[in-house]
Phi, psi and omega in degrees: 000128180299148178231133178231146177212163177219149176201159179244135175242140181279071184223164175252182183296325179296315179296321177300315179300320179296315180294317180299320177297320179293328180283321183104169186269348183294137176287124182291150177303129175095347180284125178268309180200148175224136172240137173235118188236144175279140170219183184293346182253356182141231180242128178262125178257130174234125185226146172236129181238158176295329177207157177296322181298322178294318177298311183298321178294314179296316179302310185286321185272335188236307186293306184299316177298322179294315178299315180300317179296314182296314182290324177298325180294338178252016173089018177245093188285331184228084183290144175290147178273134179291152176278122180270134176253122177282135181243150178265121181282125174257317182194155175226122181230161168063052183277075173244140178290127180265351183254000000 
C-alpha cells in the first residue's frame, strides 16, 4: 500500500544539497516520488513510497545519520526532528524530472 508523508525542515537549499550529497544519488528502494519545495519556514518535503516501512527504514538508516553528520559539522549537534504529516495517496501521475 503506498505511503505518503510531508514535513518541513528549517533549512535552505545549500543545507539540502549537503545532506543530499551525504545520502548519495541512488534512488532508494521503494521511493516513488519526492518533491522538495521552498516555503516561508524552510523546505517542505513531500514523498510517496511503496510502503511506510520502506520510508521508515530509509529515514532511520540513511536520512537521519546524514542529517546528523551535516549539522554536526556546522555546530548543531542535536537537530530537532521534523513533524511528519501522513498524507492519503489518491493518484500519482507524470513522473518526469523537472530539475
